[in-house]
N, C-alpha and C positions, 0 to 999 in steps of 0.2 A: 706897827701893825702886829697883832698877835697871830701866831701860827701854832696850831694844834697838830703836831706831827706824829702822834701815836694815839690810837684809840684804846688806851689803858687807863687804869686808875679812875679818876673823876670823869674821864671821857670814854670809858668802856661802853657806855650806852650807844655810842656811835658805831660800834663794831657789829658786823653781821652775825657774830657768834653770841652776842648779848641776848639774854632772855628778853623777849619782847613779843608775847603771844599776839597773833592776829589771824584773821580769816581772809582767805583769798580764793575766789572762784569755787566756793563750796567746800573748801578744805581748811582745817585748822593747822597752824604752824607755831612752833615754840620760838623759832628764830628765823631771821631772813635767810640764814645759811641753809636751814632745812628746806625752805621754799625754793630757793635758787637752785640747789642741787637736784631737787625733785623735778623742777621744771625743765631741766636741761636734757632729760632722757625721754624716749618714747616707750621704753620698756616698763609696762605696767607693774610687773612684779618688783622691779627695782624701785619704782616710784613709791610703792607702798613701804618697802624697807626703809627708804630714806625718810619718808614722813614719820615713820614710827621709831626712828633712831632716838636713843636716849639722850644723846648730846649733839651739839652742833658739829663737834669734831668728828663724831661717828658719821653724821650725815654727809660731811665733806668727804670723808674717806670713801663712802659708798658711791657718791656722785663722781668721784675722780677715778674710780677703779677702771682698769682697762676693759672690763666687760661692758661698761656703760655705753649704750648706743645713743649718740647725741641726736637731738632733733635736727631736722634739715634747717639749714641756714643759721644754726646756733653760733657758729664762729663768724658769720657775716653780719654782725650787728644785732641779731636777736637777743644775745645775752645782755647787751647793754639795755635794750628796751625792757626786758624782763626785770633786770635789776632796778631800773627806775620805778617801775610799777610796785615792786615789792617794798622798796625803801619808803615810798610814799605811803603805802598801806600801814607799814610799821608805825610811822609817826601819826598818821591820821587816826588810827585806832588806839593809840596810847597817848592821851593828852599830856601826861606827866613828861614823857619822853619828848614830845613836841615842845613843851615849855623849856626843857633842858637844852634842846637844839637851838631855840631862839636865844637862850642865854649865852650862847657862844658868840652872839652879836655879829661882828664883821670879821671874825677870825678866819684865816685860811685853814681849811680842813684837809689834812693829808693823811691818807691811810698808809702810814709808815710801817714797813714790815722787813723781815729778814729772810723770807721764803721765796724770793725772786719774783714776786708779783708786781710787775711794772705796768700792767694794764689797769687793774682796779686800784693799785696803790703805787708806792715808791719803795723799792727795796733799798735798804741802807747798807747791805753787805759790801765789802770791798770789791768783790768780783763784779757786781752790777755797777757800782759807782765808778770803778776804773774802766769799764768797758765802753762807756759813752752811750749806753742804752738810754733812749729818750723815754722816760717814765710818763704815763698818761694820767694817773691818779683819777680814774673815772669815778670810783666810789666817793672820793672827796668832792668832785664836781657835782655828783648827784645829790649828796648831802647839802651842799651849798644851794643848789637849785630848790630842793625841798624846803630849806630854811626860808628862801625868798617866797615861795608859794604859801607857806604857812603864815608868814608875816603879812602878806597881801590879803589872805583870807580873813585874818584877824584884825585887819585895818591898822597894822603897826607899820607906819611909814617913816618913823624916826630912826629906824635901825639901818645903818649902812651895811649893805651886804656886798661882798666882793667875790668876783670870780677868781679862780686860780690864775696867778700870773707866773709864767714859766721862770721868771727871774728869781722867784723864791725857792726854786728847786735846787739851785747850785750850792 
C-alpha cells in the first residue's frame, strides 16, 4: 500500500499552504491556511489582516499570534469541523486539484511535519517520536474523506479508498 507521508513536491497540492483559490461564505481565500486562520478568531480586524495576508505563512503567523482571540468552542471540535468544510471547498472549486487528489488512489495520506503538529498531522522529529505522543493526522483523514466524497460524486467506484490505519504510523 502506498503511503504519502509529506505534502511536498508532487504532493504539495495537498498542503493547506498550497495556492488553491476558493470562495467560502462570501469571502475569497488564496489558500486553506488563510481561511482556517481567519475563521478561528472573532476579532474582525485580525480576520481582515489574515484574509489579506500576502502568503499562507503570514496568515498562519497572524492567526497563531498571542493576541488572537479564539472563537468559542474552537478547541472543542469546531476547528476540525471548519477544516473539513474548507478542505472540501478547496477541492470542489478546483477541479484540477480534485483530479490530482483522486489520482492518489488508495494511498494513505499523512500530513508529515517537523513542527510538532500531532493533531492535524504527524510530527517526525525525534522529540515527538520518542515521547510516545499519539498523533491524530486529522488533515490526512479529512483529505481521504474528501477523496471518497469526490469519487462517489463522480461515480468512480473502482478506486479503493482506505482510512488511516494506526499501524502505518509506527
